[in-house]
N, CA, C and O atoms as CSV, one atom per row, in Angstrom:
chain,resi,resn,atom,element,x,y,z
A,1,MET,N,N,-11.071,-25.207,9.960
A,1,MET,CA,C,-10.305,-25.711,8.815
A,1,MET,C,C,-10.957,-25.675,7.807
A,1,MET,O,O,-12.098,-26.123,7.923
A,2,PRO,N,N,-10.626,-25.255,6.705
A,2,PRO,CA,C,-11.026,-25.131,5.494
A,2,PRO,C,C,-11.948,-25.910,4.976
A,2,PRO,O,O,-11.581,-27.038,5.303
A,3,PHE,N,N,-12.856,-26.000,4.409
A,3,PHE,CA,C,-13.788,-27.056,3.851
A,3,PHE,C,C,-12.851,-27.669,2.445
A,3,PHE,O,O,-12.463,-27.026,1.469
A,4,GLY,N,N,-12.691,-28.920,2.712
A,4,GLY,CA,C,-12.288,-29.955,1.904
A,4,GLY,C,C,-10.824,-29.787,2.408
A,4,GLY,O,O,-10.037,-30.245,1.580
A,5,GLY,N,N,-10.188,-29.247,3.564
A,5,GLY,CA,C,-8.709,-29.484,3.660
A,5,GLY,C,C,-8.151,-28.185,2.691
A,5,GLY,O,O,-6.931,-28.146,2.532
A,6,GLY,N,N,-8.952,-27.150,2.052
A,6,GLY,CA,C,-8.196,-26.435,1.157
A,6,GLY,C,C,-7.777,-25.211,1.909
A,6,GLY,O,O,-7.929,-25.032,3.117
A,7,THR,N,N,-7.169,-24.299,0.954
A,7,THR,CA,C,-6.913,-22.244,1.207
A,7,THR,C,C,-7.807,-21.956,1.065
A,7,THR,O,O,-8.759,-22.731,1.150
A,8,PRO,N,N,-7.917,-20.752,0.792
A,8,PRO,CA,C,-9.013,-19.663,0.173
A,8,PRO,C,C,-7.612,-19.159,-1.027
A,8,PRO,O,O,-6.395,-18.979,-0.999
A,9,SER,N,N,-8.940,-19.090,-2.151
A,9,SER,CA,C,-8.032,-18.812,-3.269
A,9,SER,C,C,-7.585,-17.319,-3.218
A,9,SER,O,O,-6.592,-16.808,-3.736
A,10,ALA,N,N,-8.589,-16.734,-2.448
A,10,ALA,CA,C,-8.458,-15.132,-1.696
A,10,ALA,C,C,-9.166,-14.680,-0.984
A,10,ALA,O,O,-10.295,-15.133,-0.791
A,11,THR,N,N,-8.728,-13.754,-0.454
A,11,THR,CA,C,-9.475,-13.355,0.821
A,11,THR,C,C,-10.390,-11.925,0.454
A,11,THR,O,O,-10.157,-11.315,-0.590
A,12,LEU,N,N,-11.213,-11.565,1.204
A,12,LEU,CA,C,-11.799,-10.221,1.109
A,12,LEU,C,C,-11.045,-9.244,1.384
A,12,LEU,O,O,-11.613,-8.263,0.905
A,13,SER,N,N,-10.186,-8.953,1.829
A,13,SER,CA,C,-9.035,-7.784,1.473
A,13,SER,C,C,-8.650,-7.557,0.676
A,13,SER,O,O,-8.022,-6.501,0.606
A,14,SER,N,N,-8.787,-8.455,-0.512
A,14,SER,CA,C,-8.120,-8.278,-1.919
A,14,SER,C,C,-9.218,-7.692,-2.521
A,14,SER,O,O,-9.030,-7.661,-3.737
A,15,LEU,N,N,-10.129,-7.283,-2.251
A,15,LEU,CA,C,-10.961,-6.616,-3.281
A,15,LEU,C,C,-10.767,-5.022,-2.485
A,15,LEU,O,O,-11.637,-4.772,-1.651
A,16,ILE,N,N,-10.108,-4.373,-2.617
A,16,ILE,CA,C,-10.344,-3.247,-2.571
A,16,ILE,C,C,-10.765,-2.154,-3.150
A,16,ILE,O,O,-10.536,-2.434,-4.327
A,17,GLY,N,N,-11.221,-1.101,-3.155
A,17,GLY,CA,C,-12.146,-0.465,-4.061
A,17,GLY,C,C,-13.681,-1.000,-4.647
A,17,GLY,O,O,-14.390,-0.468,-5.502
A,18,LEU,N,N,-13.926,-2.319,-3.816
A,18,LEU,CA,C,-15.080,-2.713,-4.194
A,18,LEU,C,C,-16.098,-2.394,-3.192
A,18,LEU,O,O,-17.277,-2.706,-3.363
A,19,GLU,N,N,-15.717,-1.840,-2.252
A,19,GLU,CA,C,-16.532,-2.030,-0.674
A,19,GLU,C,C,-18.101,-1.182,-0.940
A,19,GLU,O,O,-19.000,-1.755,-0.324
A,20,GLU,N,N,-18.465,-0.249,-1.536
A,20,GLU,CA,C,-19.859,-0.552,-1.844
A,20,GLU,C,C,-20.751,-1.452,-2.373
A,20,GLU,O,O,-21.966,-1.555,-2.207
A,21,LEU,N,N,-20.096,-1.991,-2.933
A,21,LEU,CA,C,-21.075,-2.645,-4.000
A,21,LEU,C,C,-20.945,-4.272,-3.095
A,21,LEU,O,O,-21.538,-5.248,-3.554
A,22,LEU,N,N,-20.076,-4.389,-1.746
A,22,LEU,CA,C,-19.866,-5.637,-1.185
A,22,LEU,C,C,-20.990,-5.581,0.159
A,22,LEU,O,O,-21.459,-4.481,0.449
A,23,PRO,N,N,-21.368,-6.717,0.899
A,23,PRO,CA,C,-21.948,-6.535,2.291
A,23,PRO,C,C,-21.119,-5.567,2.943
A,23,PRO,O,O,-19.949,-5.274,2.695
A,24,VAL,N,N,-22.014,-5.047,3.943
A,24,VAL,CA,C,-21.381,-4.448,5.156
A,24,VAL,C,C,-20.560,-5.795,5.711
A,24,VAL,O,O,-20.970,-6.946,5.567
A,25,GLY,N,N,-19.037,-5.330,6.523
A,25,GLY,CA,C,-17.865,-6.012,6.872
A,25,GLY,C,C,-17.185,-6.815,6.035
A,25,GLY,O,O,-16.517,-7.801,6.347
A,26,ALA,N,N,-17.434,-6.225,4.622
A,26,ALA,CA,C,-16.745,-7.306,3.498
A,26,ALA,C,C,-15.297,-6.217,3.197
A,26,ALA,O,O,-14.845,-6.008,2.071
A,27,ASP,N,N,-14.788,-5.669,4.377
A,27,ASP,CA,C,-13.837,-4.165,3.642
A,27,ASP,C,C,-12.516,-4.522,4.374
A,27,ASP,O,O,-11.712,-3.660,4.729
A,28,GLY,N,N,-12.317,-6.114,4.615
A,28,GLY,CA,C,-11.114,-6.524,4.725
A,28,GLY,C,C,-10.652,-6.974,6.150
A,28,GLY,O,O,-9.565,-7.399,6.542
A,29,ALA,N,N,-12.024,-6.705,6.896
A,29,ALA,CA,C,-12.261,-7.068,8.324
A,29,ALA,C,C,-12.210,-8.529,8.602
A,29,ALA,O,O,-11.817,-8.997,9.671
A,30,TRP,N,N,-12.738,-9.408,7.321
A,30,TRP,CA,C,-12.722,-10.704,7.465
A,30,TRP,C,C,-11.730,-11.140,6.947
A,30,TRP,O,O,-11.241,-10.619,5.944
A,31,LEU,N,N,-11.249,-12.164,7.520
A,31,LEU,CA,C,-9.725,-13.006,7.158
A,31,LEU,C,C,-10.204,-14.260,6.005
A,31,LEU,O,O,-9.367,-14.854,5.326
A,32,MET,N,N,-11.386,-14.477,5.940
A,32,MET,CA,C,-11.895,-15.900,4.881
A,32,MET,C,C,-12.732,-15.333,3.614
A,32,MET,O,O,-13.432,-14.332,3.460
A,33,GLY,N,N,-12.389,-16.316,2.848
A,33,GLY,CA,C,-13.558,-16.072,1.914
A,33,GLY,C,C,-14.140,-17.356,1.020
A,33,GLY,O,O,-14.814,-18.210,1.597
A,34,LEU,N,N,-13.885,-17.455,-0.279
A,34,LEU,CA,C,-14.241,-18.996,-0.509
A,34,LEU,C,C,-13.247,-19.779,-0.126
A,34,LEU,O,O,-12.086,-19.474,-0.399
A,35,MET,N,N,-13.639,-21.201,0.745
A,35,MET,CA,C,-12.551,-21.868,0.785
A,35,MET,C,C,-12.784,-23.570,0.484
A,35,MET,O,O,-13.539,-24.341,1.076
A,36,GLY,N,N,-11.909,-23.826,-0.583
A,36,GLY,CA,C,-11.496,-24.648,-1.286
A,36,GLY,C,C,-10.614,-24.323,-2.322
A,36,GLY,O,O,-10.260,-23.157,-2.498
A,37,LEU,N,N,-10.173,-25.378,-3.124
A,37,LEU,CA,C,-9.292,-24.991,-4.329
A,37,LEU,C,C,-10.331,-25.132,-5.634
A,37,LEU,O,O,-11.339,-25.832,-5.734
A,38,VAL,N,N,-9.821,-24.365,-6.440
A,38,VAL,CA,C,-10.065,-23.964,-8.080
A,38,VAL,C,C,-9.312,-25.683,-8.905
A,38,VAL,O,O,-8.092,-25.803,-8.794
A,39,PRO,N,N,-9.825,-26.449,-9.395
A,39,PRO,CA,C,-9.473,-27.366,-10.100
A,39,PRO,C,C,-8.903,-26.882,-11.300
A,39,PRO,O,O,-9.491,-26.431,-12.282
A,40,PRO,N,N,-7.267,-27.077,-11.044
A,40,PRO,CA,C,-6.339,-26.142,-11.950
A,40,PRO,C,C,-6.477,-26.519,-13.813
A,40,PRO,O,O,-5.901,-25.943,-14.736
A,41,LEU,N,N,-7.555,-27.798,-13.873
A,41,LEU,CA,C,-7.714,-27.987,-15.484
A,41,LEU,C,C,-8.685,-27.411,-15.626
A,41,LEU,O,O,-8.666,-26.946,-16.766
A,42,GLY,N,N,-10.323,-26.928,-14.694
A,42,GLY,CA,C,-11.090,-27.727,-15.241
A,42,GLY,C,C,-11.926,-28.319,-14.244
A,42,GLY,O,O,-11.230,-28.804,-13.351
A,43,GLY,N,N,-13.202,-28.472,-14.045
A,43,GLY,CA,C,-14.449,-29.688,-13.336
A,43,GLY,C,C,-15.023,-28.962,-12.272
A,43,GLY,O,O,-15.096,-27.738,-12.166
A,44,VAL,N,N,-15.453,-29.896,-11.435
A,44,VAL,CA,C,-15.937,-29.309,-10.052
A,44,VAL,C,C,-15.551,-29.325,-8.797
A,44,VAL,O,O,-15.002,-30.354,-8.402
A,45,ALA,N,N,-15.719,-28.331,-7.968
A,45,ALA,CA,C,-15.300,-28.319,-7.015
A,45,ALA,C,C,-16.543,-27.864,-5.610
A,45,ALA,O,O,-17.677,-27.385,-5.603
A,46,ALA,N,N,-15.751,-28.240,-4.744
A,46,ALA,CA,C,-17.024,-27.320,-3.396
A,46,ALA,C,C,-16.362,-26.421,-2.868
A,46,ALA,O,O,-15.165,-26.256,-3.106
A,47,PHE,N,N,-16.983,-25.771,-2.142
A,47,PHE,CA,C,-16.577,-24.304,-1.611
A,47,PHE,C,C,-17.618,-24.174,-0.341
A,47,PHE,O,O,-18.759,-24.632,-0.288
A,48,GLN,N,N,-16.801,-23.306,0.827
A,48,GLN,CA,C,-17.639,-23.140,1.958
A,48,GLN,C,C,-17.292,-21.525,1.766
A,48,GLN,O,O,-16.140,-21.153,1.543
A,49,TYR,N,N,-18.147,-20.821,1.850
A,49,TYR,CA,C,-18.400,-19.309,2.093
A,49,TYR,C,C,-17.979,-19.020,3.351
A,49,TYR,O,O,-18.716,-19.413,4.254
A,50,ARG,N,N,-17.075,-18.487,3.624
A,50,ARG,CA,C,-17.044,-17.652,4.852
A,50,ARG,C,C,-16.771,-16.208,4.952
A,50,ARG,O,O,-15.731,-15.719,4.510
A,51,ALA,N,N,-17.477,-15.683,5.393
A,51,ALA,CA,C,-17.882,-13.743,5.362
A,51,ALA,C,C,-19.019,-13.400,5.351
A,51,ALA,O,O,-19.864,-14.274,5.544
A,52,PRO,N,N,-19.377,-12.250,5.161
A,52,PRO,CA,C,-20.564,-11.592,5.511
A,52,PRO,C,C,-21.609,-12.011,4.491
A,52,PRO,O,O,-21.313,-12.219,3.314
A,53,ASP,N,N,-22.924,-12.136,5.010
A,53,ASP,CA,C,-24.252,-12.363,4.630
A,53,ASP,C,C,-24.179,-11.638,3.117
A,53,ASP,O,O,-23.636,-10.536,3.188
A,54,GLY,N,N,-24.538,-11.955,1.980
A,54,GLY,CA,C,-25.254,-10.881,0.972
A,54,GLY,C,C,-23.840,-10.870,-0.038
A,54,GLY,O,O,-23.672,-9.855,-0.713
A,55,TYR,N,N,-23.043,-11.750,-0.122
A,55,TYR,CA,C,-21.996,-11.152,-1.577
A,55,TYR,C,C,-22.358,-11.675,-2.557
A,55,TYR,O,O,-23.028,-12.706,-2.624
A,56,PRO,N,N,-21.974,-11.051,-3.393
A,56,PRO,CA,C,-23.044,-11.113,-4.951
A,56,PRO,C,C,-22.125,-12.083,-5.617
A,56,PRO,O,O,-20.919,-11.844,-5.559
A,57,LEU,N,N,-22.515,-13.075,-6.197
A,57,LEU,CA,C,-22.002,-14.175,-6.959
A,57,LEU,C,C,-21.634,-13.662,-8.379
A,57,LEU,O,O,-21.398,-14.390,-9.343
A,58,ARG,N,N,-21.617,-12.046,-8.369
A,58,ARG,CA,C,-21.073,-11.798,-9.806
A,58,ARG,C,C,-19.828,-11.680,-9.651
A,58,ARG,O,O,-19.106,-11.795,-10.642
A,59,PHE,N,N,-19.160,-11.373,-8.125
A,59,PHE,CA,C,-17.695,-10.945,-8.121
A,59,PHE,C,C,-17.260,-12.290,-7.436
A,59,PHE,O,O,-16.430,-12.196,-6.532
A,60,SER,N,N,-17.611,-13.206,-7.685
A,60,SER,CA,C,-17.174,-14.454,-6.813
A,60,SER,C,C,-15.939,-14.967,-7.726
A,60,SER,O,O,-15.158,-15.663,-7.078
A,61,HIS,N,N,-15.618,-14.800,-8.960
A,61,HIS,CA,C,-14.095,-15.033,-9.718
A,61,HIS,C,C,-12.996,-14.118,-8.884
A,61,HIS,O,O,-11.799,-14.395,-8.953
A,62,LEU,N,N,-13.558,-12.835,-7.965
A,62,LEU,CA,C,-12.420,-12.377,-7.063
A,62,LEU,C,C,-11.996,-12.941,-6.007
A,62,LEU,O,O,-11.073,-12.552,-5.292
A,63,LEU,N,N,-12.918,-14.247,-5.823
A,63,LEU,CA,C,-12.699,-15.194,-4.739
A,63,LEU,C,C,-12.178,-16.217,-5.078
A,63,LEU,O,O,-12.398,-17.126,-4.278
A,64,THR,N,N,-11.516,-16.516,-5.998
A,64,THR,CA,C,-11.085,-17.615,-6.670
A,64,THR,C,C,-9.994,-17.389,-7.666
A,64,THR,O,O,-10.025,-18.164,-8.622
A,65,GLY,N,N,-9.234,-16.685,-7.658
A,65,GLY,CA,C,-8.078,-16.637,-8.091
A,65,GLY,C,C,-8.266,-16.120,-9.648
A,65,GLY,O,O,-7.496,-16.580,-10.491
A,66,LEU,N,N,-9.331,-15.121,-10.065
A,66,LEU,CA,C,-10.014,-14.279,-10.947
A,66,LEU,C,C,-10.405,-15.767,-12.338
A,66,LEU,O,O,-10.433,-15.719,-13.568
A,67,VAL,N,N,-10.602,-16.734,-11.511
A,67,VAL,CA,C,-11.066,-17.779,-12.403
A,67,VAL,C,C,-12.748,-17.802,-12.205
A,67,VAL,O,O,-13.335,-18.164,-11.186
A,68,GLN,N,N,-13.404,-17.280,-13.554
A,68,GLN,CA,C,-15.033,-17.841,-13.073
A,68,GLN,C,C,-15.916,-19.071,-13.624
A,68,GLN,O,O,-16.043,-19.595,-14.731
A,69,ALA,N,N,-16.504,-19.308,-12.267
A,69,ALA,CA,C,-17.094,-20.524,-12.591
A,69,ALA,C,C,-18.028,-20.376,-13.263
A,69,ALA,O,O,-18.717,-19.395,-12.985
A,70,GLY,N,N,-18.515,-21.331,-14.532
A,70,GLY,CA,C,-19.514,-21.255,-15.015
A,70,GLY,C,C,-20.953,-21.312,-14.804
A,70,GLY,O,O,-21.876,-20.743,-15.386
A,71,ALA,N,N,-20.916,-22.364,-13.558
A,71,ALA,CA,C,-21.909,-22.421,-12.894
A,71,ALA,C,C,-21.729,-22.657,-11.515
A,71,ALA,O,O,-20.661,-23.053,-11.050
A,72,CYS,N,N,-22.888,-22.392,-10.746
A,72,CYS,CA,C,-22.758,-22.659,-9.053
A,72,CYS,C,C,-24.042,-23.484,-8.391
A,72,CYS,O,O,-25.021,-23.238,-9.094
A,73,PHE,N,N,-24.271,-24.058,-7.685
A,73,PHE,CA,C,-24.912,-24.921,-6.919
A,73,PHE,C,C,-25.112,-24.489,-5.927
A,73,PHE,O,O,-24.158,-23.861,-5.468
A,74,ARG,N,N,-26.071,-24.538,-5.261
A,74,ARG,CA,C,-26.405,-24.397,-3.636
A,74,ARG,C,C,-27.900,-25.351,-3.342
A,74,ARG,O,O,-28.912,-25.150,-4.014
A,75,PHE,N,N,-27.838,-26.379,-2.257
A,75,PHE,CA,C,-28.685,-26.722,-1.849
A,75,PHE,C,C,-29.798,-26.108,-0.805
A,75,PHE,O,O,-29.445,-25.781,0.329
A,76,ASP,N,N,-30.982,-25.986,-1.187
A,76,ASP,CA,C,-32.079,-25.134,-0.233
A,76,ASP,C,C,-32.481,-26.318,0.533
A,76,ASP,O,O,-33.137,-27.232,0.033
A,77,ASP,N,N,-31.993,-26.290,2.030
A,77,ASP,CA,C,-32.246,-27.456,2.695
A,77,ASP,C,C,-34.221,-27.403,2.891
A,77,ASP,O,O,-34.943,-28.399,2.850
A,78,GLY,N,N,-34.626,-26.158,3.068
A,78,GLY,CA,C,-36.195,-25.663,3.494
A,78,GLY,C,C,-36.762,-26.164,2.223
A,78,GLY,O,O,-37.773,-26.863,2.289
A,79,GLN,N,N,-36.301,-25.927,1.221
A,79,GLN,CA,C,-36.884,-26.299,-0.064
A,79,GLN,C,C,-36.949,-27.712,-0.430
A,79,GLN,O,O,-37.990,-28.172,-0.899
A,80,GLN,N,N,-35.755,-28.540,-0.223
A,80,GLN,CA,C,-35.416,-29.727,-0.309
A,80,GLN,C,C,-34.724,-29.594,-1.933
A,80,GLN,O,O,-34.520,-30.606,-2.604
A,81,GLN,N,N,-34.476,-28.507,-2.328
A,81,GLN,CA,C,-34.168,-28.388,-4.041
A,81,GLN,C,C,-32.604,-27.781,-4.251
A,81,GLN,O,O,-32.091,-26.973,-3.476
A,82,TRP,N,N,-31.948,-28.336,-5.461
A,82,TRP,CA,C,-30.845,-27.356,-5.951
A,82,TRP,C,C,-31.211,-26.189,-6.405
A,82,TRP,O,O,-32.110,-26.143,-7.245
A,83,GLU,N,N,-30.606,-25.041,-5.954
A,83,GLU,CA,C,-30.309,-23.744,-6.589
A,83,GLU,C,C,-29.581,-23.375,-7.718
A,83,GLU,O,O,-28.477,-23.919,-7.678
A,84,ALA,N,N,-29.730,-22.679,-8.713
A,84,ALA,CA,C,-28.475,-22.519,-9.617
A,84,ALA,C,C,-28.356,-21.390,-9.856
A,84,ALA,O,O,-29.314,-20.636,-9.686
A,85,HIS,N,N,-26.823,-20.804,-10.446
A,85,HIS,CA,C,-26.542,-19.156,-10.571
A,85,HIS,C,C,-25.502,-20.114,-11.968
A,85,HIS,O,O,-24.718,-21.062,-11.904
A,86,ILE,N,N,-26.013,-19.278,-13.096
A,86,ILE,CA,C,-25.184,-19.845,-14.266
A,86,ILE,C,C,-24.630,-18.331,-14.888
A,86,ILE,O,O,-25.325,-17.382,-15.251
A,87,ALA,N,N,-23.463,-18.424,-14.879
A,87,ALA,CA,C,-22.553,-17.214,-15.273
A,87,ALA,C,C,-22.890,-16.667,-16.890
A,87,ALA,O,O,-22.983,-17.434,-17.848
A,88,ALA,N,N,-23.022,-15.424,-16.952
A,88,ALA,CA,C,-23.974,-14.691,-18.106
A,88,ALA,C,C,-25.092,-14.905,-18.214
A,88,ALA,O,O,-25.529,-14.107,-19.043
A,89,ALA,N,N,-26.023,-15.671,-17.778
A,89,ALA,CA,C,-27.236,-16.241,-17.687
A,89,ALA,C,C,-28.251,-15.036,-17.934
A,89,ALA,O,O,-27.889,-13.888,-17.679
A,90,PRO,N,N,-28.943,-15.183,-18.205
A,90,PRO,CA,C,-30.234,-13.941,-17.885
A,90,PRO,C,C,-30.720,-14.238,-16.270
A,90,PRO,O,O,-30.673,-15.322,-15.689
A,91,LYS,N,N,-31.226,-12.862,-15.705
A,91,LYS,CA,C,-31.699,-12.845,-14.082
A,91,LYS,C,C,-32.695,-14.063,-14.224
A,91,LYS,O,O,-32.544,-15.021,-13.464
A,92,PHE,N,N,-33.706,-14.070,-15.162
A,92,PHE,CA,C,-35.207,-14.684,-14.865
A,92,PHE,C,C,-34.353,-16.475,-14.769
A,92,PHE,O,O,-35.043,-17.320,-14.197
A,93,VAL,N,N,-33.203,-16.867,-15.212
A,93,VAL,CA,C,-32.669,-18.191,-14.923
A,93,VAL,C,C,-31.896,-18.582,-13.882
A,93,VAL,O,O,-31.379,-19.699,-13.881
A,94,GLN,N,N,-31.714,-17.645,-12.804
A,94,GLN,CA,C,-31.251,-17.647,-11.383
A,94,GLN,C,C,-31.745,-17.618,-10.725
A,94,GLN,O,O,-32.480,-16.659,-10.489
A,95,ASP,N,N,-31.625,-19.040,-9.737
A,95,ASP,CA,C,-32.258,-19.371,-8.609
A,95,ASP,C,C,-31.867,-18.401,-7.405
A,95,ASP,O,O,-32.668,-17.854,-6.646
A,96,PHE,N,N,-30.114,-18.269,-7.374
A,96,PHE,CA,C,-29.722,-17.359,-6.357
A,96,PHE,C,C,-28.958,-16.379,-6.738
A,96,PHE,O,O,-28.849,-16.651,-7.934
A,97,GLY,N,N,-28.284,-15.328,-6.553
A,97,GLY,CA,C,-27.217,-14.477,-6.812
A,97,GLY,C,C,-26.434,-14.063,-5.573
A,97,GLY,O,O,-25.574,-13.236,-5.875
A,98,LYS,N,N,-26.449,-14.337,-4.396
A,98,LYS,CA,C,-25.748,-13.747,-3.640
A,98,LYS,C,C,-25.449,-14.926,-2.391
A,98,LYS,O,O,-26.387,-15.554,-1.900
A,99,LEU,N,N,-24.385,-15.079,-2.064
A,99,LEU,CA,C,-23.850,-15.991,-0.966
A,99,LEU,C,C,-24.096,-15.550,0.392
A,99,LEU,O,O,-23.781,-14.370,0.548
A,100,ASP,N,N,-24.556,-16.117,1.418
A,100,ASP,CA,C,-24.391,-15.916,3.063
A,100,ASP,C,C,-23.608,-17.012,3.624
A,100,ASP,O,O,-23.626,-18.176,3.223
A,101,ASP,N,N,-23.026,-16.610,4.439
A,101,ASP,CA,C,-22.008,-17.094,5.695
A,101,ASP,C,C,-22.407,-18.653,5.989
A,101,ASP,O,O,-23.508,-19.051,6.368
A,102,LEU,N,N,-21.222,-19.454,5.717
A,102,LEU,CA,C,-21.307,-20.867,5.579
A,102,LEU,C,C,-22.030,-21.795,4.510
A,102,LEU,O,O,-22.092,-23.024,4.531
A,103,ASP,N,N,-22.650,-20.780,3.418
A,103,ASP,CA,C,-23.287,-21.702,2.566
A,103,ASP,C,C,-22.248,-22.701,1.964
A,103,ASP,O,O,-21.058,-22.430,2.126
A,104,ILE,N,N,-22.530,-23.622,1.409
A,104,ILE,CA,C,-21.450,-24.403,0.667
A,104,ILE,C,C,-22.392,-24.493,-0.468
A,104,ILE,O,O,-23.603,-24.711,-0.424
A,105,VAL,N,N,-21.374,-24.221,-1.838
A,105,VAL,CA,C,-21.553,-24.234,-3.134
A,105,VAL,C,C,-20.702,-25.130,-4.002
A,105,VAL,O,O,-19.562,-25.439,-3.654
A,106,ILE,N,N,-21.199,-25.514,-5.035
A,106,ILE,CA,C,-20.710,-26.492,-5.780
A,106,ILE,C,C,-20.408,-25.765,-6.736
A,106,ILE,O,O,-21.340,-25.175,-7.282
A,107,ALA,N,N,-19.115,-25.576,-7.222
A,107,ALA,CA,C,-18.857,-24.901,-8.563
A,107,ALA,C,C,-18.542,-25.491,-10.022
A,107,ALA,O,O,-18.325,-26.679,-9.783
A,108,ARG,N,N,-18.448,-25.366,-10.933
A,108,ARG,CA,C,-18.145,-25.760,-12.409
A,108,ARG,C,C,-17.217,-25.167,-12.929
A,108,ARG,O,O,-17.635,-24.017,-13.067
A,109,PHE,N,N,-16.032,-25.231,-13.379
A,109,PHE,CA,C,-14.886,-24.839,-13.841
A,109,PHE,C,C,-14.925,-25.391,-15.200
A,109,PHE,O,O,-15.264,-26.534,-15.507
A,110,GLY,N,N,-14.383,-24.066,-16.294
A,110,GLY,CA,C,-14.113,-24.904,-17.517
A,110,GLY,C,C,-15.046,-25.347,-18.342
A,110,GLY,O,O,-16.212,-25.216,-17.970
A,111,GLY,N,N,-14.749,-26.033,-19.773
A,111,GLY,CA,C,-15.716,-26.703,-20.565
A,111,GLY,C,C,-16.451,-25.867,-21.095
A,111,GLY,O,O,-17.056,-26.258,-22.093
A,112,GLU,N,N,-16.643,-24.635,-20.704
A,112,GLU,CA,C,-18.034,-23.582,-21.448
A,112,GLU,C,C,-17.842,-23.690,-22.945
A,112,GLU,O,O,-18.608,-23.102,-23.710
């Protein structure tokens, strides 16, 4: 069942032509991607990533109906702290840049 009762906004099979940039197995064989719903007027949403480990966050807009999240947050259980990925920010301010299977991500849309 999709996280939060939503449906995927897009699937990895819609990413034709990006195979060499995506993790092994993200070639359409997986039927799931980001599970959750993008808020139509902007705001905050929770997603669960269901696909191969190592999916680059720079392509996350392809999994959310071409809507770019301004920021993504993921809780690191081991460190007991939040990690952040801010769209268009320099790499040195990013705590993470890739998604692994079953990651839960909080994303902020709009209002940039």
